[in-house]
ZAVEXLO-575767 format. One line per 5 residues: number of its first residue (from 1); their letters; for each residue x, y, z of C-alpha. Coordinates in steps of 0.1 Angstrom, whole numbers, plus 5000, padded with zeros to 4 digits. Example, Ala and Ser with C-alpha at 12.3 -4.5 7.8 and 13.67 -1.06 7.14 Angstrom:
BEGIN
1 = as = 5123:4955:5078 | 5137:4989:5071;
//
This chain:
BEGIN
1 = mnesp = 0644:2028:9038 | 0681:2020:9034 | 0699:2037:9006 | 0726:2019:8987 | 0761:2035:8992;
6 = iqyve = 0774:2056:8963 | 0798:2037:8942 | 0828:2055:8929 | 0861:2047:8912 | 0892:2051:8934;
11 = ystai = 0924:2057:8915 | 0958:2047:8929 | 0991:2062:8919 | 1001:2061:8883 | 1014:2027:8871;
16 = qprsv = 1051:2028:8863 | 1059:1996:8843 | 1094:1983:8840 | 1110:1978:8806 | 1115:1943:8793;
21 = kgrfr = 1131:1926:8763 | 1116:1896:8746 | 1098:1882:8716 | 1064:1897:8725 | 1079:1931:8733;
26 = niksy = 1095:1930:8698 | 1062:1921:8682 | 1045:1951:8699 | 1073:1974:8689 | 1071:1963:8652;
31 = iilla = 1033:1968:8652 | 1036:2002:8668 | 1063:2013:8643 | 1042:2001:8614 | 1010:2017:8627;
36 = yavff = 1028:2051:8632 | 1045:2049:8598 | 1012:2043:8580 | 0993:2069:8600 | 1018:2097:8598;
41 = ilpwl = 1031:2091:8562 | 1000:2082:8543 | 0984:2117:8540 | 1017:2129:8524 | 1018:2101:8499;
46 = rwera = 1010:2115:8464 | 0988:2095:8440 | 0981:2107:8404 | 0945:2105:8393 | 0928:2116:8361;
51 = vgpdq = 0902:2134:8382 | 0904:2143:8419 | 0931:2153:8443 | 0966:2138:8439 | 0967:2123:8474;
56 = alifd = 0968:2086:8481 | 0941:2087:8508 | 0919:2117:8513 | 0884:2122:8526 | 0874:2151:8504;
61 = ltslr = 0844:2169:8519 | 0842:2195:8491 | 0835:2169:8465 | 0819:2144:8489 | 0843:2117:8478;
66 = fyifd = 0866:2093:8497 | 0897:2086:8477 | 0917:2055:8487 | 0944:2050:8461 | 0925:2040:8429;
71 = fvihp = 0893:2033:8448 | 0867:2061:8451 | 0838:2060:8475 | 0807:2081:8466 | 0780:2093:8490;
76 = qdiyw = 0755:2067:8477 | 0781:2040:8486 | 0780:2048:8524 | 0762:2016:8531 | 0796:1999:8525;
81 = lsill = 0807:2015:8558 | 0779:1996:8576 | 0791:1963:8561 | 0827:1971:8569 | 0819:1979:8606;
86 = ffaav = 0799:1947:8609 | 0828:1927:8594 | 0853:1944:8617 | 0831:1935:8647 | 0826:1898:8639;
91 = vlffv = 0864:1894:8630 | 0872:1909:8664 | 0848:1885:8681 | 0862:1856:8661 | 0898:1865:8671;
96 = ttlag = 0887:1869:8707 | 0872:1835:8709 | 0905:1820:8697 | 0932:1842:8713 | 0915:1865:8739;
101 = rvfcg = 0923:1902:8740 | 0952:1903:8716 | 0936:1933:8699 | 0938:1952:8731 | 0974:1942:8737;
106 = yfcfq = 0988:1949:8702 | 0964:1969:8679 | 0942:1992:8700 | 0949:2029:8694 | 0949:2035:8732;
111 = tiwtd = 0976:2008:8736 | 0997:2021:8707 | 0997:2057:8718 | 1001:2049:8755 | 1031:2028:8746;
116 = ayrwi = 1047:2057:8727 | 1041:2081:8756 | 1057:2056:8780 | 1087:2053:8756 | 1091:2091:8758;
121 = ehtiq = 1088:2090:8796 | 1114:2062:8798 | 1138:2079:8774 | 1137:2112:8794 | 1132:2100:8830;
126 = gdrva = 1148:2066:8830 | 1134:2032:8838 | 1109:2023:8865 | 1131:2028:8896 | 1144:2061:8883;
131 = rlrld = 1109:2073:8876 | 1096:2063:8910 | 1126:2080:8926 | 1119:2111:8906 | 1082:2112:8916;
136 = kqglt = 1092:2112:8953 | 1115:2142:8949 | 1104:2177:8957 | 1105:2204:8931 | 1141:2200:8922;
141 = kekit = 1158:2212:8891 | 1161:2177:8878 | 1124:2169:8883 | 1112:2202:8868 | 1135:2196:8837;
146 = kkglt = 1127:2160:8831 | 1089:2163:8838 | 1088:2195:8817 | 1105:2178:8787 | 1083:2148:8791;
151 = hffwl = 1051:2168:8789 | 1065:2190:8761 | 1071:2159:8739 | 1037:2144:8750 | 1020:2176:8738;
156 = flsfw = 1040:2177:8706 | 1030:2141:8698 | 0994:2148:8707 | 0994:2179:8684 | 1011:2161:8656;
161 = taltf = 0986:2132:8659 | 0957:2156:8658 | 0971:2176:8629 | 0978:2145:8609 | 0942:2134:8613;
166 = vlywg = 0931:2167:8600 | 0954:2164:8570 | 0934:2133:8558 | 0905:2157:8551 | 0922:2180:8526;
171 = napel = 0952:2183:8503 | 0979:2177:8530 | 1007:2201:8517 | 0983:2229:8511 | 0963:2224:8543;
176 = fvnff = 0995:2221:8563 | 1008:2255:8551 | 0974:2272:8555 | 0971:2258:8590 | 1002:2275:8602;
181 = fgkaa = 0995:2308:8584 | 0960:2310:8598 | 0942:2304:8565 | 0927:2270:8572 | 0890:2265:8580;
186 = saayi = 0879:2270:8616 | 0869:2233:8618 | 0906:2223:8613 | 0917:2243:8643 | 0888:2231:8665;
191 = ttlil = 0894:2195:8656 | 0931:2198:8662 | 0926:2214:8696 | 0900:2187:8707 | 0921:2158:8695;
196 = tatty = 0953:2172:8710 | 0937:2176:8744 | 0920:2141:8743 | 0951:2123:8731 | 0972:2141:8757;
201 = laagf = 0948:2132:8785 | 0941:2096:8774 | 0976:2085:8766 | 0994:2106:8791 | 0972:2104:8822;
206 = ardai = 0942:2081:8819 | 0961:2053:8803 | 0950:2020:8820 | 0918:2038:8833 | 0905:2040:8797;
211 = crhvc = 0908:2002:8794 | 0893:1996:8828 | 0864:2021:8830 | 0858:2035:8795 | 0863:2008:8769;
216 = pysrf = 0831:1987:8766 | 0851:1958:8750 | 0868:1950:8783 | 0834:1945:8798 | 0817:1921:8774;
221 = qsamf = 0848:1903:8760 | 0845:1877:8789 | 0813:1865:8773 | 0833:1853:8743 | 0859:1833:8764;
226 = dentl = 0856:1796:8772 | 0879:1768:8782 | 0894:1767:8747 | 0903:1804:8744 | 0940:1811:8744;
231 = ivsyd = 0949:1834:8773 | 0980:1847:8790 | 0981:1824:8821 | 1004:1814:8849 | 1009:1777:8853;
236 = anrge = 1001:1775:8890 | 1008:1737:8893 | 1043:1742:8882 | 1049:1776:8898 | 1034:1768:8932;
241 = skqgr = 1037:1730:8938 | 1026:1721:8973 | 1044:1748:8994 | 1039:1777:8970 | 1065:1801:8957;
246 = akpik = 1099:1807:8972 | 1127:1830:8965 | 1160:1814:8953 | 1177:1815:8987 | 1203:1790:8999;
251 = glksl = 1191:1755:8995 | 1164:1765:8969 | 1185:1776:8940 | 1183:1744:8919 | 1152:1726:8906;
256 = ddrks = 1162:1694:8925 | 1163:1714:8958 | 1130:1730:8951 | 1113:1698:8943 | 1127:1682:8974;
261 = anvgd = 1112:1711:8994 | 1079:1709:8975 | 1081:1745:8963 | 1073:1757:8928 | 1094:1771:8900;
266 = cvdcg = 1082:1807:8906 | 1110:1826:8924 | 1086:1854:8934 | 1107:1880:8918 | 1077:1902:8909;
271 = fcvqv = 1092:1909:8875 | 1059:1899:8858 | 1040:1925:8880 | 1065:1952:8874 | 1063:1950:8836;
276 = cpmgi = 1025:1949:8834 | 1011:1981:8819 | 0978:1974:8838 | 0995:1968:8872 | 0980:1934:8878;
281 = dirdg = 0996:1902:8890 | 0990:1875:8864 | 0996:1848:8891 | 0962:1857:8906 | 0945:1841:8876;
286 = lqldc = 0926:1855:8846 | 0915:1891:8853 | 0893:1916:8836 | 0922:1941:8834 | 0945:1918:8815;
291 = ihcal = 0950:1931:8779 | 0970:1900:8768 | 1001:1921:8758 | 1022:1891:8770 | 1050:1913:8784;
296 = cidac = 1047:1892:8816 | 1056:1862:8795 | 1088:1879:8783 | 1096:1889:8819 | 1092:1854:8833;
301 = dnime = 1110:1837:8804 | 1140:1860:8810 | 1141:1849:8846 | 1137:1812:8837 | 1165:1816:8811;
306 = kfgwd = 1187:1832:8837 | 1184:1802:8860 | 1186:1778:8831 | 1151:1764:8837 | 1124:1757:8811;
311 = kglik = 1105:1787:8799 | 1067:1788:8798 | 1058:1793:8835 | 1037:1821:8821 | 1025:1815:8786;
316 = ytsen = 0997:1817:8761 | 0975:1787:8769 | 0939:1777:8777 | 0921:1762:8806 | 0919:1729:8788;
321 = llqnk = 0957:1729:8781 | 0965:1738:8817 | 0945:1707:8828 | 0962:1685:8801 | 0930:1683:8781;
326 = knkyl = 0925:1685:8744 | 0919:1720:8732 | 0891:1725:8706 | 0900:1756:8687 | 0870:1751:8664;
331 = nvrsi = 0837:1751:8683 | 0802:1764:8679 | 0812:1799:8689 | 0843:1803:8668 | 0828:1786:8638;
336 = gygia = 0798:1809:8641 | 0819:1841:8642 | 0841:1827:8614 | 0811:1821:8591 | 0797:1856:8600;
341 = slisl = 0831:1871:8591 | 0832:1853:8557 | 0796:1862:8549 | 0801:1899:8557 | 0834:1899:8537;
346 = gllyi = 0816:1883:8508 | 0788:1909:8509 | 0813:1937:8510 | 0831:1922:8480 | 0800:1917:8460;
351 = sitgs = 0786:1952:8468 | 0819:1968:8458 | 0826:1948:8426 | 0789:1948:8416 | 0785:1985:8421;
356 = allnv = 0773:2003:8389 | 0797:2028:8374 | 0768:2048:8361 | 0739:2056:8385 | 0707:2070:8370;
361 = svsqt = 0677:2080:8389 | 0644:2094:8375 | 0615:2112:8392 | 0584:2122:8374 | 0573:2158:8378;
366 = rqplf = 0541:2159:8399 | 0530:2195:8394 | 0515:2192:8369 | 0513:2155:8362 | 0508:2161:8325;
371 = vtlsd = 0503:2189:8300 | 0480:2189:8270 | 0496:2209:8242 | 0478:2230:8216 | 0480:2203:8190;
376 = griqn = 0464:2177:8213 | 0496:2159:8223 | 0503:2150:8259 | 0535:2160:8276 | 0551:2144:8307;
381 = synfs = 0582:2158:8324 | 0609:2139:8343 | 0639:2149:8364 | 0670:2128:8357 | 0701:2125:8378;
386 = finkt = 0732:2109:8362 | 0763:2100:8383 | 0794:2090:8363 | 0818:2071:8387 | 0845:2066:8361;
391 = mkpak = 0876:2087:8356 | 0866:2095:8320 | 0838:2117:8306 | 0808:2098:8294 | 0785:2105:8265;
396 = lalsl = 0751:2089:8268 | 0721:2083:8246 | 0685:2083:8260 | 0658:2062:8243 | 0624:2048:8252;
401 = egldg = 0611:2012:8252 | 0574:2003:8253 | 0559:2038:8244 | 0551:2039:8207 | 0549:2072:8190;
406 = aeisl = 0567:2091:8218 | 0595:2116:8213 | 0621:2128:8237 | 0628:2165:8242 | 0660:2177:8260;
411 = gkieg = 0654:2213:8254 | 0684:2232:8240 | 0707:2203:8250 | 0719:2184:8219 | 0733:2154:8238;
416 = isvra = 0739:2140:8273 | 0775:2143:8285 | 0786:2137:8321 | 0821:2147:8332 | 0844:2123:8348;
421 = dkslr = 0835:2115:8384 | 0807:2141:8383 | 0770:2142:8383 | 0745:2158:8360 | 0708:2168:8365;
426 = lfvki = 0686:2170:8335 | 0650:2180:8328 | 0635:2157:8301 | 0601:2160:8284 | 0583:2131:8268;
431 = irrpn = 0557:2141:8242 | 0531:2117:8227 | 0499:2118:8208 | 0471:2096:8223 | 0465:2066:8201;
436 = kanep = 0432:2054:8214 | 0402:2070:8231 | 0401:2042:8257 | 0438:2042:8264 | 0447:2036:8301;
441 = rnigf = 0456:2066:8322 | 0490:2053:8332 | 0511:2036:8305 | 0542:2017:8317 | 0574:2021:8297;
446 = rfkvt = 0612:2020:8302 | 0640:2046:8298 | 0672:2032:8283 | 0704:2050:8289 | 0731:2037:8265;
451 = plegd = 0768:2047:8269 | 0784:2060:8237 | 0819:2071:8248 | 0840:2066:8279 | 0846:2036:8302;
456 = lkepv = 0809:2028:8307 | 0798:1997:8289 | 0765:1984:8301 | 0732:2003:8294 | 0709:2013:8323;
461 = iidsq = 0672:2004:8321 | 0647:2023:8343 | 0610:2016:8346 | 0586:2046:8346 | 0551:2056:8335;
466 = fity = 0534:2080:8311 | 0502:2097:8323 | 0477:2105:8296 | 0449:2122:8315;
//
């Protein structure tokens, strides 16, 4: 029996992309700067609240609350996360059907952090040619110094990234001081260590391998592409003509000369390959590794501008547009994902705006189900849980509907008061004298919780039952 050969991934030398200037490079730079500003500044932003930490965004594990500016997420609201994740997924699919892998090229965390690491590398070691030359050197003083500085700043950025993530889970100024004085929780140090190591390895070494072999999106995104999807593509008809590409040597420096020789506009400079962070040649057609960062477009446009020729030899286009056909941006796939996105967004909006500011739950005591008092009256016991989601204390009144002759006993508590953004557990007794000999065993009734003071307005009605025997 023949055995199949073992499959393995063979890694080549690290990709050293060349720097390029252009509109898409500018867009990437603006997005990266915005992403870093939001991520690194947000935990330090103060935000005054009547109750809770004075931090704009904090995932407070001690109080089991997520504070996002004036918005507070409680544990019982965790299903919002499921809706949000579904919304993010279908929006990603919707964008993919229209514009390919633009998320990978501009917004993915791996892309953003790898871009920053490459900027550090470029700043210290120089552009592509200088880095390649440095790699070929032996252990010279220049190589040790530049490589050492590069890895130092890589590790610093990795550590600062990890520590910033940890600061989202506590009061940032206090946690920051405690961290460096050894007073923070052990989880803070373990998390920082793990994230520092993974960020350093993923953005500093794995880089394109993460996109190729780890990220699942690169594998199934092709299922969302069709002939209408905008992709980064090379116009082979214009670039190749009949005789293919040709360098701008003597006799092939003008468009008229090249047309006479039946060669295309591509001068085979290789600039598009050199700037690609994935190390692919876009002229070979659409490839799994392409992340649609469009840096090859900037590279090619720069060359075309240098020769005074029309730009767009490499551009965002579709198979239909390349074949001079009409492009249908709205089709069954894109409309379906668009509708799913709107529905999930609507559900998230309704669930958030329709969420009750006062949550009340009641469970009847089962051991015993009822107690017969010395005077013949019947007593049932109930466990109440009140959650006040507002930022002001709430006073509540508890009453009964549909249970004649019953009285409520709160023990030694004179009234129900729930602190702002807090919960309260209460043991309540309902006492009632049986009215009829043939009364049913279970009598249905309703608890009514009425707000008296605070920001709560609407009463809460809860169905329950009273057991007589």
